[in-house]
MILUMFI-567265 format. One record per residue (C-alpha): residue in three letters; chain; x, z, y. Coordinates in nm, 3 decimals, padded with zeros to 5 digits. Layout:
+------+------+---------+---------+---------+
! code ! unit !      c1 !      c3 !      c2 !
+------+------+---------+---------+---------+
!  ALA !    A !       X !       Z !       Y !
...
+------+------+---------+---------+---------+
This chain:
+------+------+---------+---------+---------+
! code ! unit !      c1 !      c3 !      c2 !
+------+------+---------+---------+---------+
!  MET !    A ! -01.716 !  08.214 !  06.479 !
!  HIS !    A ! -01.795 !  08.112 !  06.116 !
!  PRO !    A ! -01.617 !  07.763 !  06.013 !
!  ARG !    A ! -01.964 !  07.649 !  05.930 !
!  LEU !    A ! -02.160 !  07.769 !  06.194 !
!  LEU !    A ! -01.885 !  07.549 !  06.390 !
!  LYS !    A ! -01.945 !  07.294 !  06.215 !
!  THR !    A ! -02.330 !  07.236 !  06.235 !
!  PHE !    A ! -02.290 !  07.332 !  06.631 !
!  LEU !    A ! -02.024 !  07.020 !  06.631 !
!  ALA !    A ! -02.260 !  06.795 !  06.399 !
!  VAL !    A ! -02.514 !  06.831 !  06.687 !
!  ALA !    A ! -02.280 !  06.803 !  06.952 !
!  ARG !    A ! -02.208 !  06.435 !  06.812 !
!  THR !    A ! -02.580 !  06.339 !  06.738 !
!  GLY !    A ! -02.762 !  06.506 !  06.977 !
!  ASN !    A ! -03.064 !  06.595 !  06.701 !
!  VAL !    A ! -03.086 !  06.835 !  06.454 !
!  THR !    A ! -03.257 !  06.661 !  06.188 !
!  ARG !    A ! -02.919 !  06.372 !  06.201 !
!  ALA !    A ! -02.716 !  06.716 !  06.172 !
!  ALA !    A ! -02.884 !  06.827 !  05.911 !
!  ALA !    A ! -02.832 !  06.531 !  05.677 !
!  GLU !    A ! -02.528 !  06.461 !  05.832 !
!  VAL !    A ! -02.397 !  06.844 !  05.774 !
!  ASN !    A ! -02.624 !  06.817 !  05.405 !
!  LEU !    A ! -02.872 !  07.117 !  05.556 !
!  ALA !    A ! -03.252 !  07.156 !  05.580 !
!  GLN !    A ! -03.364 !  07.161 !  05.971 !
!  SER !    A ! -03.483 !  07.552 !  05.985 !
!  SER !    A ! -03.103 !  07.619 !  05.860 !
!  VAL !    A ! -02.934 !  07.409 !  06.112 !
!  SER !    A ! -03.210 !  07.545 !  06.442 !
!  ASP !    A ! -03.150 !  07.913 !  06.227 !
!  GLN !    A ! -02.730 !  07.861 !  06.226 !
!  LEU !    A ! -02.709 !  07.748 !  06.595 !
!  GLN !    A ! -02.922 !  08.028 !  06.713 !
!  ALA !    A ! -02.679 !  08.228 !  06.498 !
!  LEU !    A ! -02.358 !  08.141 !  06.660 !
!  GLU !    A ! -02.545 !  08.159 !  07.028 !
!  ALA !    A ! -02.598 !  08.542 !  06.946 !
!  GLU !    A ! -02.293 !  08.591 !  06.828 !
!  LEU !    A ! -02.145 !  08.382 !  07.194 !
!  GLY !    A ! -02.444 !  08.579 !  07.452 !
!  ALA !    A ! -02.474 !  08.196 !  07.553 !
!  SER !    A ! -02.656 !  07.889 !  07.505 !
!  LEU !    A ! -02.476 !  07.533 !  07.346 !
!  PHE !    A ! -02.746 !  07.330 !  07.389 !
!  THR !    A ! -03.015 !  07.195 !  07.647 !
!  ARG !    A ! -03.314 !  06.981 !  07.539 !
!  SER !    A ! -03.356 !  06.634 !  07.744 !
!  ARG !    A ! -03.530 !  06.317 !  07.704 !
!  GLN !    A ! -03.199 !  06.161 !  07.501 !
!  GLY !    A ! -03.238 !  06.490 !  07.294 !
!  LEU !    A ! -03.021 !  06.795 !  07.265 !
!  GLU !    A ! -02.699 !  06.797 !  07.520 !
!  LEU !    A ! -02.478 !  07.044 !  07.566 !
!  THR !    A ! -02.447 !  07.341 !  07.833 !
!  PRO !    A ! -02.142 !  07.409 !  08.038 !
!  ALA !    A ! -02.105 !  07.680 !  07.739 !
!  GLY !    A ! -02.126 !  07.430 !  07.467 !
!  ALA !    A ! -01.933 !  07.181 !  07.648 !
!  ALA !    A ! -01.625 !  07.477 !  07.674 !
!  LEU !    A ! -01.675 !  07.566 !  07.303 !
!  LYS !    A ! -01.651 !  07.179 !  07.157 !
!  PRO !    A ! -01.263 !  07.186 !  07.219 !
!  TYR !    A ! -01.223 !  07.487 !  07.022 !
!  ALA !    A ! -01.440 !  07.375 !  06.701 !
!  GLU !    A ! -01.294 !  07.124 !  06.691 !
!  ASP !    A ! -00.892 !  07.256 !  06.657 !
!  LEU !    A ! -01.051 !  07.553 !  06.472 !
!  LEU !    A ! -01.169 !  07.350 !  06.166 !
!  ALA !    A ! -00.864 !  07.147 !  06.218 !
!  LEU !    A ! -00.659 !  07.555 !  06.195 !
!  ALA !    A ! -00.840 !  07.608 !  05.917 !
!  ASP !    A ! -00.776 !  07.270 !  05.683 !
!  GLU !    A ! -00.409 !  07.328 !  05.771 !
!  ALA !    A ! -00.397 !  07.712 !  05.696 !
!  ARG !    A ! -00.607 !  07.540 !  05.295 !
!  GLY !    A ! -00.369 !  07.297 !  05.294 !
!  ALA !    A ! -00.052 !  07.538 !  05.318 !
!  VAL !    A ! -00.227 !  07.716 !  05.068 !
!  ASP !    A ! -00.239 !  07.480 !  04.834 !
!  ALA !    A !  00.151 !  07.296 !  04.924 !
!  ALA !    A !  00.284 !  07.674 !  04.857 !
!  SER !    A !  00.068 !  07.716 !  04.518 !
!  GLY !    A !  00.243 !  07.326 !  04.432 !
!  ARG !    A ! -00.178 !  07.215 !  04.343 !
!  ALA !    A ! -00.213 !  06.870 !  04.402 !
!  THR !    A ! -00.581 !  06.969 !  04.455 !
!  GLY !    A ! -00.858 !  06.983 !  04.647 !
!  ARG !    A ! -01.136 !  06.715 !  04.833 !
!  LEU !    A ! -01.001 !  06.402 !  05.004 !
!  SER !    A ! -01.203 !  06.230 !  05.188 !
!  ILE !    A ! -01.136 !  05.868 !  05.234 !
!  GLY !    A ! -01.256 !  05.629 !  05.474 !
!  ALA !    A ! -01.274 !  05.245 !  05.510 !
!  LEU !    A ! -01.403 !  04.883 !  05.630 !
!  GLU !    A ! -01.601 !  04.750 !  05.341 !
!  THR !    A ! -01.407 !  04.500 !  05.280 !
!  ILE !    A ! -01.058 !  04.705 !  05.213 !
!  ALA !    A ! -01.235 !  04.976 !  05.002 !
!  ALA !    A ! -01.421 !  04.658 !  04.758 !
!  ALA !    A ! -01.125 !  04.441 !  04.782 !
!  ARG !    A ! -00.840 !  04.715 !  04.780 !
!  LEU !    A ! -00.915 !  05.083 !  04.747 !
!  ALA !    A ! -01.183 !  05.043 !  04.434 !
!  GLY !    A ! -00.899 !  04.915 !  04.161 !
!  TRP !    A ! -00.589 !  05.145 !  04.349 !
!  LEU !    A ! -00.797 !  05.436 !  04.333 !
!  ALA !    A ! -00.911 !  05.460 !  04.035 !
!  GLY !    A ! -00.529 !  05.464 !  03.893 !
!  PHE !    A ! -00.501 !  05.718 !  04.180 !
!  ARG !    A ! -00.757 !  05.982 !  04.084 !
!  ALA !    A ! -00.694 !  05.922 !  03.717 !
!  ALA !    A ! -00.320 !  06.046 !  03.769 !
!  HIS !    A ! -00.460 !  06.329 !  03.964 !
!  PRO !    A ! -00.750 !  06.437 !  03.827 !
!  GLY !    A ! -00.762 !  06.783 !  04.023 !
!  ILE !    A ! -00.857 !  06.601 !  04.344 !
!  GLU !    A ! -01.221 !  06.471 !  04.435 !
!  ILE !    A ! -01.222 !  06.192 !  04.594 !
!  ARG !    A ! -01.466 !  06.105 !  04.872 !
!  LEU !    A ! -01.492 !  05.717 !  05.016 !
!  LYS !    A ! -01.681 !  05.622 !  05.371 !
!  ILE !    A ! -01.764 !  05.302 !  05.461 !
!  ALA !    A ! -01.773 !  05.208 !  05.815 !
!  GLY !    A ! -01.658 !  05.052 !  06.117 !
!  THR !    A ! -01.340 !  05.081 !  06.273 !
!  GLY !    A ! -01.441 !  05.316 !  06.560 !
!  GLU !    A ! -01.674 !  05.517 !  06.377 !
!  LEU !    A ! -01.380 !  05.566 !  06.071 !
!  LEU !    A ! -01.157 !  05.666 !  06.410 !
!  ARG !    A ! -01.451 !  05.946 !  06.512 !
!  ARG !    A ! -01.466 !  06.043 !  06.180 !
!  LEU !    A ! -01.133 !  06.107 !  06.169 !
!  GLY !    A ! -01.055 !  06.274 !  06.505 !
!  GLU !    A ! -01.360 !  06.500 !  06.407 !
!  GLY !    A ! -01.234 !  06.611 !  06.105 !
!  GLU !    A ! -01.525 !  06.413 !  05.876 !
!  ILE !    A ! -01.279 !  06.212 !  05.747 !
!  ASP !    A ! -00.874 !  06.283 !  05.581 !
!  VAL !    A ! -00.789 !  05.929 !  05.624 !
!  ALA !    A ! -00.886 !  05.615 !  05.730 !
!  PHE !    A ! -00.773 !  05.189 !  05.583 !
!  CYS !    A ! -00.865 !  05.026 !  05.830 !
!  PHE !    A ! -00.701 !  04.606 !  06.012 !
!  GLY !    A ! -00.455 !  04.608 !  06.308 !
!  PRO !    A ! -00.356 !  04.650 !  06.566 !
!  THR !    A ! -00.417 !  04.951 !  06.621 !
!  ASP !    A ! -00.072 !  04.958 !  06.900 !
!  ASN !    A !  00.117 !  05.312 !  06.856 !
!  ALA !    A !  00.083 !  05.341 !  07.260 !
!  THR !    A ! -00.317 !  05.327 !  07.200 !
!  LEU !    A ! -00.371 !  05.470 !  06.927 !
!  ASP !    A ! -00.549 !  05.888 !  06.951 !
!  GLU !    A ! -00.211 !  06.093 !  07.023 !
!  ARG !    A ! -00.285 !  06.317 !  06.716 !
!  PHE !    A ! -00.265 !  05.983 !  06.447 !
!  ALA !    A !  00.000 !  05.874 !  06.266 !
!  LYS !    A ! -00.003 !  05.499 !  06.100 !
!  ARG !    A !  00.196 !  05.322 !  05.835 !
!  SER !    A !  00.090 !  04.951 !  05.806 !
!  VAL !    A !  00.067 !  04.889 !  05.432 !
!  ALA !    A !  00.030 !  04.537 !  05.398 !
!  ALA !    A ! -00.021 !  04.166 !  05.582 !
!  GLU !    A ! -00.327 !  04.048 !  05.503 !
!  PRO !    A ! -00.311 !  03.643 !  05.551 !
!  LEU !    A ! -00.603 !  03.505 !  05.785 !
!  VAL !    A ! -00.828 !  03.257 !  05.781 !
!  LEU !    A ! -01.064 !  02.954 !  05.914 !
!  ILE !    A ! -01.315 !  02.886 !  05.772 !
!  ALA !    A ! -01.636 !  02.630 !  05.811 !
!  PRO !    A ! -01.900 !  02.488 !  05.641 !
!  PRO !    A ! -01.835 !  02.371 !  05.254 !
!  GLY !    A ! -01.674 !  01.999 !  05.307 !
!  GLU !    A ! -01.504 !  02.024 !  05.635 !
!  ASN !    A ! -01.218 !  01.865 !  05.679 !
!  ARG !    A ! -00.963 !  02.085 !  05.547 !
!  ALA !    A ! -00.637 !  01.937 !  05.779 !
!  GLU !    A ! -00.486 !  02.092 !  06.088 !
!  VAL !    A ! -00.623 !  02.121 !  06.364 !
!  ASP !    A ! -00.524 !  02.175 !  06.733 !
!  LEU !    A ! -00.745 !  02.472 !  06.989 !
!  ALA !    A ! -00.793 !  02.218 !  07.150 !
!  THR !    A ! -01.057 !  02.030 !  06.872 !
!  LEU !    A ! -01.101 !  02.341 !  06.842 !
!  ALA !    A ! -01.235 !  02.410 !  07.215 !
!  GLU !    A ! -01.494 !  02.186 !  07.103 !
!  ARG !    A ! -01.678 !  02.367 !  06.838 !
!  ARG !    A ! -01.907 !  02.721 !  06.795 !
!  PHE !    A ! -01.764 !  03.008 !  06.626 !
!  VAL !    A ! -01.959 !  03.273 !  06.465 !
!  ALA !    A ! -01.782 !  03.631 !  06.526 !
!  THR !    A ! -01.728 !  04.027 !  06.522 !
!  GLU !    A ! -01.822 !  04.137 !  06.890 !
!  THR !    A ! -01.618 !  04.186 !  07.133 !
!  GLY !    A ! -01.313 !  04.461 !  07.074 !
!  CYS !    A ! -01.246 !  04.335 !  06.706 !
!  ILE !    A ! -00.945 !  04.208 !  06.632 !
!  TYR !    A ! -01.013 !  03.934 !  06.498 !
!  ARG !    A ! -01.281 !  03.838 !  06.801 !
!  HIS !    A ! -00.991 !  03.966 !  07.028 !
!  MET !    A ! -00.749 !  03.688 !  06.814 !
!  ILE !    A ! -00.956 !  03.399 !  06.877 !
!  ASP !    A ! -01.026 !  03.499 !  07.240 !
!  HIS !    A ! -00.668 !  03.536 !  07.305 !
!  ALA !    A ! -00.546 !  03.259 !  07.161 !
!  PHE !    A ! -00.773 !  03.013 !  07.309 !
!  ALA !    A ! -00.706 !  03.185 !  07.678 !
!  GLU !    A ! -00.276 !  03.099 !  07.607 !
!  ALA !    A ! -00.373 !  02.803 !  07.566 !
!  GLY !    A ! -00.575 !  02.760 !  07.906 !
!  LEU !    A ! -00.894 !  02.661 !  07.702 !
!  GLY !    A ! -01.097 !  02.985 !  07.854 !
!  LYS !    A ! -01.293 !  03.148 !  07.627 !
!  PRO !    A ! -01.465 !  02.915 !  07.262 !
!  GLY !    A ! -01.791 !  02.873 !  07.219 !
!  LEU !    A ! -01.966 !  03.164 !  07.070 !
!  ALA !    A ! -02.270 !  03.054 !  06.808 !
!  VAL !    A ! -02.356 !  03.387 !  06.658 !
!  GLU !    A ! -02.223 !  03.744 !  06.699 !
!  ALA !    A ! -02.246 !  03.914 !  06.348 !
!  GLY !    A ! -02.147 !  04.309 !  06.263 !
!  SER !    A ! -02.082 !  04.210 !  05.919 !
!  ILE !    A ! -01.760 !  03.960 !  05.800 !
!  ASP !    A ! -02.020 !  03.911 !  05.506 !
!  ALA !    A ! -02.253 !  03.825 !  05.732 !
!  ILE !    A ! -02.068 !  03.567 !  05.867 !
!  ALA !    A ! -01.945 !  03.396 !  05.611 !
!  GLY !    A ! -02.342 !  03.357 !  05.531 !
!  LEU !    A ! -02.369 !  03.200 !  05.829 !
!  VAL !    A ! -01.980 !  02.975 !  05.877 !
!  ALA !    A ! -02.163 !  02.866 !  05.482 !
!  GLN !    A ! -02.505 !  02.734 !  05.618 !
!  GLY !    A ! -02.306 !  02.540 !  05.887 !
!  ALA !    A ! -02.358 !  02.793 !  06.258 !
!  GLY !    A ! -01.975 !  02.739 !  06.334 !
!  LEU !    A ! -01.636 !  02.814 !  06.222 !
!  ALA !    A ! -01.446 !  03.191 !  06.168 !
!  LEU !    A ! -01.125 !  03.359 !  06.211 !
!  VAL !    A ! -01.102 !  03.633 !  05.929 !
!  PRO !    A ! -00.859 !  03.875 !  05.662 !
!  ARG !    A ! -00.872 !  03.617 !  05.318 !
!  ILE !    A ! -00.952 !  03.922 !  05.110 !
!  ALA !    A ! -01.300 !  03.896 !  05.315 !
!  VAL !    A ! -01.425 !  03.537 !  05.122 !
!  ALA !    A ! -01.177 !  03.505 !  04.902 !
!  ALA !    A ! -01.500 !  03.492 !  04.634 !
!  ALA !    A ! -01.639 !  03.261 !  04.873 !
!  LEU !    A ! -01.371 !  03.028 !  04.917 !
!  GLU !    A ! -01.328 !  03.026 !  04.493 !
!  ARG !    A ! -01.712 !  02.913 !  04.470 !
!  GLY !    A ! -01.698 !  02.665 !  04.728 !
!  GLU !    A ! -01.919 !  02.806 !  04.945 !
!  VAL !    A ! -01.750 !  02.820 !  05.249 !
!  SER !    A ! -01.416 !  02.539 !  05.308 !
!  GLU !    A ! -01.073 !  02.669 !  05.429 !
!  MET !    A ! -00.882 !  02.525 !  05.754 !
!  THR !    A ! -00.560 !  02.600 !  05.862 !
!  TRP !    A ! -00.564 !  02.854 !  06.164 !
!  PRO !    A ! -00.371 !  02.753 !  06.471 !
!  GLY !    A ! -00.308 !  03.032 !  06.662 !
!  SER !    A !  00.033 !  03.216 !  06.700 !
!  VAL !    A ! -00.085 !  03.518 !  06.462 !
!  ARG !    A ! -00.136 !  03.449 !  06.120 !
!  SER !    A ! -00.235 !  03.783 !  05.985 !
!  THR !    A ! -00.350 !  04.084 !  06.007 !
!  ASP !    A ! -00.191 !  04.399 !  05.971 !
!  LEU !    A ! -00.386 !  04.650 !  05.714 !
!  VAL !    A ! -00.313 !  04.977 !  05.846 !
!  THR !    A ! -00.352 !  05.327 !  05.704 !
!  ILE !    A ! -00.460 !  05.622 !  05.982 !
!  TRP !    A ! -00.424 !  06.004 !  05.939 !
!  ARG !    A ! -00.419 !  06.319 !  06.180 !
!  ARG !    A ! -00.127 !  06.485 !  06.219 !
!  ARG !    A ! -00.075 !  06.803 !  06.113 !
!  ARG !    A !  00.210 !  07.096 !  06.049 !
!  VAL !    A !  00.150 !  07.100 !  05.760 !
!  GLN !    A ! -00.092 !  06.776 !  05.556 !
!  PRO !    A ! -00.296 !  06.910 !  05.264 !
!  PRO !    A ! -00.141 !  06.813 !  04.851 !
!  ALA !    A ! -00.415 !  06.585 !  04.860 !
!  LEU !    A ! -00.330 !  06.382 !  05.123 !
!  LYS !    A !  00.068 !  06.407 !  05.116 !
!  ALA !    A ! -00.012 !  06.255 !  04.677 !
!  LEU !    A ! -00.217 !  05.999 !  04.846 !
!  LEU !    A !  00.027 !  05.869 !  05.080 !
!  SER !    A !  00.341 !  05.837 !  04.921 !
!  GLU !    A !  00.201 !  05.649 !  04.658 !
!  MET !    A !  00.008 !  05.427 !  04.904 !
!  ARG !    A !  00.362 !  05.381 !  05.043 !
!  GLU !    A !  00.478 !  05.269 !  04.647 !
!  GLY !    A !  00.225 !  05.029 !  04.522 !
!  PHE !    A ! -00.063 !  04.881 !  04.796 !
!  ALA !    A ! -00.030 !  04.528 !  04.748 !
!  PRO !    A ! -00.165 !  04.249 !  04.964 !
!  VAL !    A ! -00.384 !  03.972 !  04.867 !
!  ARG !    A ! -00.202 !  03.649 !  04.718 !
!  PRO !    A ! -00.266 !  03.307 !  04.931 !
!  THR !    A ! -00.369 !  03.026 !  04.749 !
!  GLY !    A ! -00.073 !  02.845 !  04.604 !
!  ALA !    A !  00.158 !  03.107 !  04.793 !
!  ARG !    A !  00.436 !  03.325 !  04.568 !
!  PRO !    A !  00.333 !  03.680 !  04.508 !
!  ARG !    A !  00.499 !  03.866 !  04.762 !
!  HIS !    A !  00.507 !  04.270 !  04.865 !
!  ALA !    A !  00.360 !  04.445 !  05.095 !
!  ALA !    A !  00.611 !  04.608 !  05.294 !
!  SER !    A !  00.537 !  04.893 !  05.381 !
!  LEU !    A !  00.671 !  05.170 !  05.774 !
!  PRO !    A !  00.816 !  05.477 !  05.788 !
!  SER !    A !  00.518 !  05.729 !  05.845 !
+------+------+---------+---------+---------+
């Protein structure tokens, strides 16, 4: 079974659609169909059945899926072992990140990393946390950068995690709001623009109010984009709790104002997550080593400079 066929098979299994799978693996639809037929002929079994929802795995396809994932992961490890034995920090490095982290943290840092390692080809993919972890688990990316907490107890056992920075949280309000400290009881009378349930910022708000016996905070709007949240707050839709790096520019321009968040948690970890392997590819090993040394958090207004603490992997 050629890795190329297995990669195409997994793309179709993931998307349930030949067209979407073709876009994902950069092939024509006819090529995807041909590869599926070739794999089915080799195995002597049908791997997909068509339904109203699209293509679904047959029992044979479902049995193949975990083996296909393991075989592709093993192929990556084999390439990494060869590169490591050759002493080459070369190859392709696929990085996934939240949009805020990519723009405010990774862009400049990666430029320096790339200059120091011209033999490493870097691909940067932007997605939400859930999508990043899915892509990491399926081998589409090598490393993911997102905000925590991502508890080790709930993290996929295939993954390793390191906190590389502590990013301060900020409660933003429409321009001109009083910046004096307020308590949770006062905030309970306000409406919030929040991320979806399951996101770390939504969890912090919900947990802080529940801990204070105030029930759930009033929700004005639920939005998936921090940029959209900042825009809604600027227009008076409500308050929002977000990482400072996500709204630093909006604060400087006076589009939103800052209030002190009275919850017990005042910052969130910026974490690096990667898949455990017997042999890490040299490109990923180089990134993790240098990320440990030089990834610094944003500095809150008026605060002294500080350095991010790195945790052991």
